[in-house]
C-alpha positions as YAML, in Angstrom:
chain: A
units: angstrom
residues:
- id: 1
  name: UNK
  ca: [-23.76, -60.24, -16.10]
- id: 2
  name: UNK
  ca: [-23.77, -62.83, -13.33]
- id: 3
  name: UNK
  ca: [-20.52, -63.47, -11.45]
- id: 4
  name: UNK
  ca: [-20.26, -67.06, -12.71]
- id: 5
  name: UNK
  ca: [-20.47, -65.94, -16.35]
- id: 6
  name: UNK
  ca: [-18.06, -63.06, -15.69]
- id: 7
  name: UNK
  ca: [-15.52, -65.46, -14.13]
- id: 8
  name: UNK
  ca: [-15.94, -67.94, -16.97]
- id: 9
  name: UNK
  ca: [-15.41, -65.32, -19.68]
- id: 10
  name: UNK
  ca: [-12.47, -63.78, -17.83]
- id: 11
  name: UNK
  ca: [-10.85, -67.20, -17.32]
- id: 12
  name: UNK
  ca: [-11.25, -67.99, -21.02]
- id: 13
  name: UNK
  ca: [-9.42, -64.79, -21.94]
- id: 14
  name: UNK
  ca: [-12.36, -62.77, -23.18]
- id: 15
  name: UNK
  ca: [-12.44, -58.99, -22.74]
- id: 16
  name: UNK
  ca: [-14.77, -58.31, -19.80]
- id: 17
  name: UNK
  ca: [-14.03, -54.60, -19.38]
- id: 18
  name: UNK
  ca: [-17.45, -53.62, -20.76]
- id: 19
  name: UNK
  ca: [-19.03, -55.37, -17.76]
- id: 20
  name: UNK
  ca: [-17.03, -53.26, -15.29]
- id: 21
  name: UNK
  ca: [-17.86, -49.83, -13.90]
- id: 22
  name: UNK
  ca: [-14.32, -48.41, -13.86]
- id: 23
  name: UNK
  ca: [-15.54, -45.06, -12.51]
- id: 24
  name: UNK
  ca: [-15.97, -46.66, -9.09]
- id: 25
  name: UNK
  ca: [-12.74, -48.67, -9.11]
- id: 26
  name: UNK
  ca: [-10.45, -48.32, -6.10]
- id: 27
  name: UNK
  ca: [-7.07, -49.71, -5.18]
- id: 28
  name: UNK
  ca: [-7.23, -51.32, -1.72]
- id: 29
  name: UNK
  ca: [-4.99, -49.72, 0.90]
- id: 30
  name: UNK
  ca: [-3.91, -47.05, -1.61]
- id: 31
  name: UNK
  ca: [-5.90, -44.06, -0.35]
- id: 32
  name: UNK
  ca: [-3.60, -41.06, -0.41]
- id: 33
  name: UNK
  ca: [-3.19, -38.59, 2.44]
- id: 34
  name: UNK
  ca: [-0.92, -35.57, 2.51]
- id: 35
  name: UNK
  ca: [1.65, -35.16, 5.27]
- id: 36
  name: UNK
  ca: [4.29, -32.49, 5.82]
- id: 37
  name: UNK
  ca: [7.74, -33.46, 7.02]
- id: 38
  name: UNK
  ca: [10.63, -31.11, 7.70]
- id: 39
  name: UNK
  ca: [14.09, -32.37, 6.69]
- id: 40
  name: UNK
  ca: [17.47, -30.75, 7.25]
- id: 41
  name: UNK
  ca: [19.16, -29.33, 4.14]
- id: 42
  name: UNK
  ca: [21.83, -32.04, 4.01]
- id: 43
  name: UNK
  ca: [19.14, -34.73, 3.91]
- id: 44
  name: UNK
  ca: [17.22, -33.03, 1.09]
- id: 45
  name: UNK
  ca: [20.43, -32.65, -0.91]
- id: 46
  name: UNK
  ca: [21.23, -36.34, -0.41]
- id: 47
  name: UNK
  ca: [17.70, -37.35, -1.38]
- id: 48
  name: UNK
  ca: [17.86, -35.19, -4.50]
- id: 49
  name: UNK
  ca: [21.21, -36.66, -5.55]
- id: 50
  name: UNK
  ca: [19.98, -40.23, -5.14]
- id: 51
  name: UNK
  ca: [16.65, -39.47, -6.83]
- id: 52
  name: UNK
  ca: [18.50, -37.87, -9.75]
- id: 53
  name: UNK
  ca: [20.82, -40.85, -10.02]
- id: 54
  name: UNK
  ca: [17.82, -43.18, -10.21]
- id: 55
  name: UNK
  ca: [15.85, -40.87, -12.52]
- id: 56
  name: UNK
  ca: [12.91, -40.48, -10.14]
- id: 57
  name: UNK
  ca: [11.46, -37.68, -8.03]
- id: 58
  name: UNK
  ca: [12.32, -36.89, -4.44]
- id: 59
  name: UNK
  ca: [8.82, -37.84, -3.39]
- id: 60
  name: UNK
  ca: [9.13, -41.21, -5.13]
- id: 61
  name: UNK
  ca: [12.38, -42.12, -3.42]
- id: 62
  name: UNK
  ca: [10.96, -41.17, -0.02]
- id: 63
  name: UNK
  ca: [7.89, -43.33, -0.64]
- id: 64
  name: UNK
  ca: [9.92, -46.30, -1.84]
- id: 65
  name: UNK
  ca: [12.40, -46.16, 1.04]
- id: 66
  name: UNK
  ca: [9.65, -45.78, 3.64]
- id: 67
  name: UNK
  ca: [7.68, -48.67, 2.12]
- id: 68
  name: UNK
  ca: [10.79, -50.89, 2.11]
- id: 69
  name: UNK
  ca: [11.50, -50.07, 5.75]
- id: 70
  name: UNK
  ca: [7.90, -50.66, 6.82]
- id: 71
  name: UNK
  ca: [7.79, -54.01, 4.99]
- id: 72
  name: UNK
  ca: [11.09, -55.02, 6.59]
- id: 73
  name: UNK
  ca: [9.84, -54.04, 10.04]
- id: 74
  name: UNK
  ca: [6.60, -55.98, 9.51]
- id: 75
  name: UNK
  ca: [8.48, -59.11, 8.39]
- id: 76
  name: UNK
  ca: [10.82, -58.93, 11.41]
- id: 77
  name: UNK
  ca: [7.88, -59.28, 13.79]
...
């Protein structure tokens, strides 16, 4: 399917998923890499309490807080 036809069908609300190769789909800037960080016990306990209160995992709260801080830092520049 040509791009013009794809755009036209998408814009008109038609289902264009059959024209996509989802197996090669990627989310920009979302490549994952593993890092190890050592935290003191009191910090882990605080993270766990807050994560439990919010109903999310420790890893999730760390990611969210770091992302918020990085976005704030970027907007301050």
